[in-house]
C-alpha positions in Angstrom: 7.4 25.7 6.4 11.0 25.3 7.6 12.4 21.9 6.8 14.7 22.1 9.8 11.6 21.6 12.0 10.9 18.1 10.5 11.2 15.1 12.7 11.6 11.4 12.0 8.5 9.6 13.4 8.0 5.9 14.0 4.8 3.9 14.3 4.9 0.8 16.5 2.6 -1.7 18.0 -0.4 -0.9 20.2 -0.8 -2.6 23.5 -3.6 -4.6 21.8 -4.3 -4.1 18.1 -7.7 -3.9 16.6 -8.4 -5.4 13.2 -11.7 -5.1 11.2 -13.6 -7.7 9.1 -14.7 -6.3 5.7 -17.0 -8.6 3.7 -18.0 -12.2 4.2 -20.9 -14.5 3.5 -23.0 -11.9 5.4 -22.0 -8.7 3.7 -20.2 -7.2 0.8 -16.7 -5.6 0.8 -16.8 -1.8 1.6 -14.0 0.3 0.1 -11.4 1.7 2.5 -12.0 5.4 1.6 -15.5 5.0 3.1 -14.4 3.1 6.2 -11.6 5.6 6.9 -14.0 8.5 6.7 -16.5 6.8 9.0 -14.0 5.6 11.6 -11.5 8.4 11.4 -8.4 6.1 11.6 -7.0 3.0 9.9 -7.0 -0.4 11.5 -4.0 -2.5 12.0 -5.4 -5.0 9.5 -8.5 -5.6 7.4 -9.8 -9.2 7.5 -10.9 -10.6 4.1 -12.8 -13.9 3.7 -12.3 -16.2 0.6 -12.6 -19.8 -0.5 -10.4 -21.9 -2.8 -11.9 -25.1 -4.2 -10.3 -25.3 -7.6 -10.9 -29.0 -8.1 -14.7 -28.4 -8.3 -15.9 -27.8 -11.8 -18.1 -24.8 -10.8 -15.1 -22.9 -9.3 -14.3 -20.0 -9.4 -18.0 -19.0 -9.4 -19.1 -18.0 -5.9 -21.2 -20.7 -4.3 -24.5 -18.9 -4.2 -24.2 -18.2 -7.9 -22.9 -21.6 -8.9 -25.6 -23.4 -7.0 -28.5 -21.0 -7.2 -30.9 -23.9 -7.9 -29.9 -25.8 -4.8 -32.3 -25.8 -1.9 -30.5 -24.3 1.1 -31.6 -24.3 4.7 -28.2 -23.5 6.4 -25.6 -21.0 5.4 -22.9 -23.7 4.9 -25.0 -26.3 2.9 -23.4 -25.3 -0.4 -20.9 -27.8 -1.9 -18.2 -25.3 -1.1 -18.0 -22.3 1.3 -19.9 -19.2 0.2 -17.2 -16.7 0.5 -15.9 -14.6 -2.4 -13.7 -17.0 -4.3 -9.9 -16.7 -4.2 -9.1 -16.2 -7.9 -5.4 -16.5 -7.7 -3.4 -19.7 -7.2 -3.5 -21.8 -10.3 -6.6 -20.0 -11.4 -4.3 -17.1 -12.0 -6.8 -14.2 -12.2 -4.9 -11.6 -10.0 -6.7 -8.7 -11.6 -9.9 -9.9 -9.8 -10.7 -10.4 -6.1 -9.4 -10.6 -3.5 -6.4 -8.9 -5.0 -8.1 -5.5 -5.7 -9.3 -5.5 -2.1 -5.8 -6.3 -0.8 -4.3 -3.5 -2.8 -7.0 -1.1 -1.5 -6.3 -2.2 2.1 -2.5 -1.7 1.8 -2.7 1.7 0.0 -4.6 2.9 3.0 -1.9 2.0 5.5 -3.3 -1.3 6.8 -2.1 -4.9 6.7 -3.9 -7.7 5.0 -5.4 -10.5 7.1 -6.6 -13.0 4.6 -8.8 -16.0 5.3 -8.9 -18.9 2.8 -10.9 -22.0 3.2 -9.0 -24.6 1.0 -9.9 -28.0 -0.2 -7.3 -30.2 1.5 -7.0 -32.3 -1.6 -5.2 -29.6 -3.6 -1.6 -30.3 -4.7 1.5 -28.5 -3.5 1.5 -26.6 -6.8 -1.7 -24.8 -5.7 -0.2 -23.9 -2.4 3.0 -22.6 -3.9 1.1 -20.5 -6.4 -0.9 -18.9 -3.5 2.4 -18.2 -1.7 3.8 -16.5 -4.8 0.5 -14.4 -5.0 0.9 -13.1 -1.5 4.7 -12.5 -1.6 4.2 -8.9 -2.8 1.7 -7.8 -0.2 4.0 -7.1 2.7 3.3 -8.4 6.2 0.3 -10.6 5.5 -1.5 -12.6 8.1 -3.0 -15.7 6.6 -5.8 -17.8 8.2 -6.1 -21.2 6.5 -9.2 -23.3 7.2 -10.4 -21.3 10.2 -12.7 -22.7 12.9 -11.0 -26.0 11.9 -12.4 -28.0 14.8 -16.0 -27.2 13.7 -18.1 -29.2 11.3 -19.7 -26.6 9.1 -17.2 -25.7 6.4 -16.7 -27.8 3.3 -13.1 -28.8 4.1 -14.3 -30.6 7.2 -16.7 -32.7 5.1 -13.9 -33.7 2.7 -11.2 -34.8 5.1 -10.7 -36.0 8.7 -9.7 -33.6 11.4 -6.3 -35.3 11.6 -5.9 -34.7 7.8 -6.9 -31.1 8.2 -4.3 -30.6 11.0 -1.5 -32.1 8.9 -2.6 -30.1 5.8 -2.3 -26.9 7.8 1.1 -27.8 9.0 2.2 -28.6 5.5 0.9 -25.3 4.2 3.0 -23.6 6.9 6.1 -25.4 5.8 5.6 -24.3 2.2 4.9 -20.7 3.1 7.9 -20.5 5.4 10.0 -21.4 2.4 8.1 -19.6 -0.4 6.7 -16.4 1.2 8.5 -15.5 4.4 6.5 -12.2 4.7 3.4 -14.3 5.5 2.5 -15.4 9.0 0.1 -18.3 9.4 -2.8 -18.1 11.9 -4.2 -21.3 13.3 -7.8 -20.7 14.3 -9.5 -23.3 16.5 -12.8 -23.0 18.4 -11.7 -22.9 22.0 -11.5 -25.4 24.9 -12.9 -28.9 24.6 -15.6 -28.4 27.2 -14.5 -31.6 29.0 -13.0 -29.7 31.9 -9.5 -31.0 31.2 -8.1 -27.6 30.1 -7.3 -28.9 26.6 -8.2 -27.4 23.3 -11.0 -28.9 21.3 -9.5 -31.8 19.2 -6.1 -30.9 20.5 -4.5 -34.3 19.5 -5.6 -34.0 15.9 -4.4 -30.4 15.6 -1.1 -30.7 17.6 1.0 -30.7 14.3 -0.8 -27.5 13.3 -0.3 -25.9 16.7 3.4 -26.6 16.5 3.7 -25.3 12.9 1.7 -22.0 13.0 3.1 -18.5 13.6 0.0 -17.1 15.4 -2.5 -18.7 17.7 -6.2 -17.8 17.4 -9.6 -18.7 18.9 -12.9 -17.9 17.3 -15.8 -17.7 19.8 -18.4 -15.0 19.7 -19.9 -13.7 22.9 -23.3 -14.2 21.3 -24.2 -15.6 17.9 -27.3 -16.4 15.9 -25.7 -19.2 13.9 -29.0 -20.1 12.1 -29.0 -16.7 10.3 -30.4 -16.0 7.7 -32.7 -19.1 7.5 -34.5 -18.5 10.7 -35.2 -15.6 13.1 -33.7 -15.7 16.6 -36.7 -15.7 19.0 -37.3 -17.3 22.4 -39.0 -20.2 20.5 -36.1 -21.0 18.2 -32.8 -22.6 19.1 -30.1 -21.8 16.6 -28.3 -19.2 18.7 -26.3 -18.9 21.9 -25.2 -16.2 24.4 -22.2 -16.5 26.7 -21.1 -14.4 29.6 -18.4 -11.9 28.5 -16.1 -13.1 31.3 -16.4 -16.7 30.2 -15.3 -15.9 26.6 -12.5 -13.7 27.9 -11.2 -16.4 30.2 -11.5 -19.1 27.5 -9.4 -17.0 25.2 -6.8 -16.5 27.8 -6.8 -20.2 28.7 -6.4 -21.1 25.1 -3.4 -18.9 24.7 -1.7 -20.7 27.7 -2.6 -24.1 26.4 -1.3 -23.3 22.9 2.0 -22.4 24.5 2.1 -25.6 26.5 1.4 -27.8 23.5 3.9 -26.0 21.2 6.4 -25.3 23.8 6.7 -21.7 22.7 5.0 -18.4 23.4 3.7 -16.9 20.1 1.3 -14.1 19.3 -2.3 -14.8 20.3 -5.3 -13.2 18.5 -9.1 -13.5 18.5 -9.8 -13.6 14.8 -13.6 -12.9 15.0 -15.0 -11.0 18.0 -18.5 -9.5 18.5 -21.8 -10.1 20.2 -24.7 -10.8 17.8 -27.4 -8.1 18.0 -29.9 -10.7 16.8 -29.5 -12.2 20.3 -28.6 -9.3 22.5 -30.4 -6.4 20.9 -28.5 -3.3 19.8 -27.7 -1.8 23.3 -26.5 -4.9 25.2 -24.3 -5.6 22.2 -22.5 -2.4 22.9 -22.2 -3.2 26.6 -20.7 -6.6 26.0 -18.0 -5.2 23.7 -17.2 -2.5 26.3 -17.0 -5.1 29.0 -14.6 -7.3 27.0 -12.3 -4.4 26.4 -12.5 -3.3 30.0 -11.4 -6.8 31.2 -8.5 -6.7 28.7 -7.3 -3.3 29.8 -7.5 -4.3 33.5 -5.6 -7.6 33.0 -1.9 -7.2 34.0 -1.0 -10.4 32.0 0.0 -9.6 28.4 -1.7 -12.4 26.6 -3.5 -10.9 23.6 -1.8 -9.4 20.6 -5.1 -8.2 18.9 -8.6 -9.0 18.0 -10.7 -8.7 14.9 -14.1 -7.0 15.1 -16.5 -8.9 12.8 -17.5 -6.9 10.8 -17.9 -3.4 9.3 -21.2 -3.8 7.3 -23.4 -6.8 7.8 -26.8 -8.0 6.4 -27.6 -9.2 9.9 -26.6 -7.6 13.2 -22.9 -8.4 13.4 -21.7 -5.1 12.0 -21.1 -1.5 12.8 -23.5 -0.8 9.9 -26.5 -2.7 8.7 -26.6 -3.2 5.0 -29.6 -1.4 3.5 -31.8 -4.2 2.0 -32.8 -1.8 -0.8 -29.2 -1.0 -1.8 -26.2 -3.1 -0.7 -23.9 0.0 -1.2 -25.7 1.9 1.6 -24.9 1.3 5.2 -27.2 2.2 8.1 -25.4 3.2 11.3 -25.9 1.0 14.4 -25.3 2.1 18.0 -22.3 -0.2 18.0 -20.5 2.1 15.6 -20.1 4.9 18.2 -19.0 2.3 20.8 -16.4 1.0 18.4 -15.1 4.4 17.6 -14.7 5.1 21.3 -12.7 1.9 21.8 -10.4 2.3 18.8 -9.5 5.8 20.0 -8.5 4.6 23.4 -4.7 4.8 23.8 -4.5 1.2 24.7 -5.8 0.1 21.3 -3.9 2.7 19.2 -0.5 2.3 17.6 2.3 4.1 19.3 3.7 7.0 17.3 6.9 8.7 18.6 9.1 11.5 17.3 12.7 10.7 17.1 15.6 12.6 15.5 15.5 15.7 13.4 14.9 15.0 9.7 15.9 16.8 6.5 14.7 16.5 2.9 14.9 14.4 0.8 13.7 11.8 3.3 13.3 8.1 2.7 10.0 6.9 4.3 9.9 3.2 5.1 6.5 1.4 5.2 6.9 -1.9 6.9 3.3 -2.3 8.0 0.8 -0.9 10.4 3.0 -1.8 13.4 6.4 -0.9 12.0 6.9 2.1 9.8 8.9 5.3 9.6 7.5 8.7 8.5 8.0 12.4 9.1 6.4 14.8 11.4 5.7 18.4 10.3 4.8 20.9 13.0 1.8 23.2 12.2 1.1 26.2 14.4 -2.5 27.1 15.3 -2.8 30.6 16.7 -6.6 30.1 17.0 -9.2 27.6 15.9 -8.9 27.1 12.2 -11.6 28.0 9.6 -9.5 26.6 6.8 -6.8 23.9 7.1 -5.7 22.2 3.9 -2.7 20.9 1.9 -1.7 21.2 -1.7 0.5 18.5 -3.4 2.2 19.8 -6.4 4.7 18.6 -8.9 6.1 15.1 -7.9 4.0 15.1 -4.8 0.9 14.8 -6.9 1.8 11.1 -7.5 2.5 10.3 -3.9 0.4 7.8 -1.9 0.2 9.1 1.6 -1.5 8.4 4.9 -1.5 11.5 7.2 -2.7 12.2 10.7 -3.6 15.5 12.3 -5.3 16.2 15.6 -6.0 12.4 16.0 -7.8 12.2 12.6 -6.3 10.3 9.7 -6.5 11.3 6.0 -5.6 9.5 2.8 -4.1 11.1 -0.3 -4.2 8.8 -3.4 -1.9 9.1 -6.3 -3.1 11.9 -8.6 -4.8 13.8 -5.8 -3.5 17.4 -5.4 -5.6 18.7 -2.5 -6.6 17.4 1.0 -8.9 19.3 3.3 -7.9 18.7 6.9 -10.9 20.4 8.5 -12.7 17.2 9.5 -9.9 16.9 12.1 -11.4 19.9 13.9 -15.2 19.2 13.5 -15.2 16.7 16.3 -11.6 16.9 17.6 -10.3 18.8 20.6 -9.7 22.5 20.5 -6.2 23.5 19.3 -6.0 27.3 19.7 -2.4 28.2 20.8 -1.0 24.8 20.1 1.5 23.4 17.6 0.3 20.1 16.2 2.3 17.6 14.3 1.1 16.6 10.8 2.3 13.0 10.6 3.0 11.6 7.1 3.6 8.0 6.1 3.9 6.5 2.6 2.4 3.0 2.0 2.9 1.5 -1.4 1.0 3.3 -4.1 0.1 0.1 -5.9 -0.7 -1.7 -2.7 2.2 -4.1 -3.5 5.9 -4.1 -2.6 8.5 -3.5 -5.2 11.0 -6.4 -5.8 13.6 -3.9 -7.2 13.9 -2.1 -3.8 16.4 -4.5 -2.1 16.8 -7.7 -0.2 14.1 -6.7 2.3 11.5 -5.8 -0.3 9.0 -8.4 0.8 8.5 -6.7 4.2 9.6 -3.1 3.6 8.5 -0.5 1.0 10.5 2.7 0.5 9.4 6.1 -0.8 11.6 9.1 -1.3 9.9 12.4 -0.2 11.6 15.2 -2.1 9.4 18.1 -0.9 6.6 19.0 1.5 3.0 19.8 0.8 2.0 23.4 0.9 -0.1 23.9 4.1 -2.7 26.7 4.2 -4.2 27.6 7.6 -6.7 30.4 8.1 -8.3 31.5 11.3 -11.2 33.7 10.0 -13.5 33.7 7.0 -12.4 35.0 3.7 -14.7 38.0 4.1 -17.0 39.4 6.8 
């Protein structure tokens, strides 16, 4: 392959980004290799759910293990929230979760969106330690004490709403000094319902609204909130269903109201979005997500930065896969999976990748994040439909950590891997006979963390020097007839 044919390529923001929840109180974390192979492309960010209650003597045990003898009739009846515990901060166990998940996410060319429910009684030392933890993970989005105007999480039972709002603002101040790579998401529940156009508990959370970097609303189009302690039937009452347009318009109104209160336009996201199949059934669930995305695409007002689909695999019906009750490591495909794949492959929701100037080797590839990175494009000619299409990574390339795209299908090459088979790009992809495709190559950090030795911008950018190209093999007929 002629190196003179190389191009500098740049990956930039989608019109609206799509993030994906992976693991929560409702399902276990699923590794990014599996998710990438199921979906065929990386997300902008992977949303991870954790809790931090280090003042409780049972911490860092997960709540359902620490309080297994406690009688529970509602998901949030535990003394602290039943997410995977955040084992960093002053606990200091960074070899455990969620850090291994975060490294997995970033190695696969995605940003981390981390949720932490935090006891508002912790000292500044705890918050500073968390900021130090996250300083190496690139462009992190951090959601602290989400759905803060609700009454179900433990932090709402340990402090007033005014205290929770001031605590969030204080966390923002510390992070803005200690970890400038982290953007803080304020997640409230929506409008007050009083018809005044205000956000629920707006007064109590005004300091938080003014301090945050990103606005957010959590409001499902349908939700069985009594799960898993009852079954949603016509006789039970612990669920709701809203019209799609109502949720859409509420999100849009919240974005405008956030801007009015803070005096500044900032990114707006929906941090948890889905319709619960417990309420809608599996087919209307698909229709509702499609309708929401249709409204978004048809709206000429640019108000939404992105939304997080909740979640990949679920023990209930809020996932693309249902967790096999016999084996938590097995996912059962739901109809929503095909709908989701159709949506994420719509140009509106895909990151923009453009070719720029000619590039020569060696080339320095910059990974800033899923919305701001530089790679190289390598043209590959297809005289006919391929029977074999593969790449070999020899010598120093063996240790490279690469994300690659060919014919709209993404592939991951981990450090130590010497061979990647690109044929899955053609099993379901468009026909390519007579075309020249561009193999796009990006290099996220191999460890999942940025390198402090790389320069002043190390917290937001990671650099990899590509010395040579992989050996590409393309064959258009079988080895023998």
